[in-house]
N, C-alpha and C positions, 0 to 999 in steps of 0.2 A: 708610836704605841705600844700598850701594854696587853698581855695576852694573859687569860686562864695560867696559874702553875699547874698543868696534869701533869709535869714530872715529880713536883712534889707531893700530890694526891698519891699517885703511881707508888711513889714509896711508903707514903704514909700504911696504905692498905697492906701492904709486902708485909712490912713490921707489925702489924695490926694481927699477921696471919703466922708470921712469924713463932710466936710467943706460945700460941696453943700446941704449934705444931713440936716444938721444943719439949713444953710441957710433957705433951704425950709420948713423943719419941726418942726425947733425949739426944740427936744426933743432929744437930744442927747443919753439918755439912753437905746433909741429904733433901735439904730445902732450897727449893728451886725457885731463883729470882727471875723474874718475868716483867712484861709490859712495854711501854713503847721504847722502841728500838732506838740505842745511843748513835746521834749525829755528829759527834765529837771528831778530836783527832784519832788516828789510827795509832796501833802498839803492835808490837810481837810479844806474844806471851814467852817467857823463858823456858818454861818447862815442857812445855808442849809444840811449842813456834807456831800456833796459833795467830793469825792475825785478826783482832780484836778493835774496839771503838770504844771509845770513854764517851760518857756523858757529857754535854756541852757546857761552859760555864754557866751556873745555877742553871741548867735545863734551857735556856734561852731559846737554843736553834731549835729542837724538839718540843717547845711550847709553840711556837710561832708557826713552823712547818706544822704540827696537829691542828692549831686554829685555822689554816688557811688551807688546807688539803679539801678538795671537792669531793674526795668520798674515802673515809677512813676504812682502812681494811685491818683484819684482825686475825692471827689465824690461831684455832684452838689445837692445842696438840695434847695425849696424854701425858707424856711423859719425857724425860730426857733418858736416853741410854748410858747408865753412868757405867754398867760394864766392872762392875765391883769398887768403882770410884767415886766420889761424892759430883754431887750434883753443881752447876757453874751459874753464871748471870746470862741468861738466854739476850739479855739486852746488848751485850757486845758483841754479838754476831754480825761477822760481815759477809758471809758466806763466799769467803774467800778459801782458794787450796793454801795449805801452809808450805808446801815446796815451794812456792814461786812468790818473788815481791808482791808488796800492795798494788803498785803500780802495773805490774803485770795484767791485771785484771783475768786471772784465772779462776771460774766458777769451782767450789768445790762437789765432787762427784758423787756423794751420799745421797742416797735416795729422796730424805728428807730436807736436805738443804737445798740442793737444786731443784728440786719441788718449787720449795715454797717461793724460790727467788723467781721461778717461772712464772706462777701463778700470780706474783705479787706485778711481773712485769706487764704479764697479759690484761690483768684484772686494771691496770694504770693506764694504760694506753689502750682499751676498747672504748668505745664509745658508738654512736650512732652511726656514724659514719666508717667505721674502723674497729676491723675485729682481730686480733692478733690472732696468727696461726701458730700453735702450739710447736708446730712438727719442723719450723723454722729455727728454733730456740736451740734445739737437740745438738746441734753442731758448735763446738767451742769456739767456732768464727763468728760465733756469737754472744760470747762470754763478757764482753768489756761492753757492751751496749746494755747488757741485763746488768751486770752489777755497777754500773753507772748511776743507771736508772735506781737500784737499790739502795746505793750510797744516797741520794738525793731523796727519795719517796717516805713520808713518815709511815710507818704502819707499827701493828702491836703484834706479839705473839704469848699466849698464855697456856702455860702447862697445867692442865686443869688438876690433874693429878697431885700437885706442890713437891713433888719428891719424886727424886731420881728410881730408876727401873731398870729394868734389865735388857737382853735382847728382844730382837723382834719376836713375833708369837709365831711359831711356825705353819702354815698355811694347814697344813692337815689338822692340827690341833683348834685351828682357828675355825674351819670347817665344820670340829664334831660340835663345838658351841658351848662345849661343858668347860674348858680350859685344864682339864685333864689329860 
């Protein structure tokens, strides 16, 4: 069975957006690549030790999963915390703690990463007969079932600003609402 090439469309959109970004800002390393999360082979990034994932051959796995999934889940985030470095490809994210091996199934503990993984697990496993209680997911004992689900379930993440950013906004500044 042949499926629509969602991955190709995703890539074409990003390439169309990258050009104006480069024309205006001139710094391609800050452009944030994103969209449907890759479901190909795992690998360890040399410079950071992060455990990442490649796109499957010709996007076939992602396209099939995206076409068949009963509910499509998209996470809209503002930007990546580049902390003085460049942006990265969000589609490679595995939510794994880089201090462990891939098959140890240890979830990263940064707030955004763990929450995205927990929310995905909860939404993907909630139906009319069952609702996931998020309090059960907080324990490291549940990391494996959450990560196994994240590994298989198709979803997307879009960084709305399309550019890496700084550290989080302190609560007292956020409360003021003026950003100063």
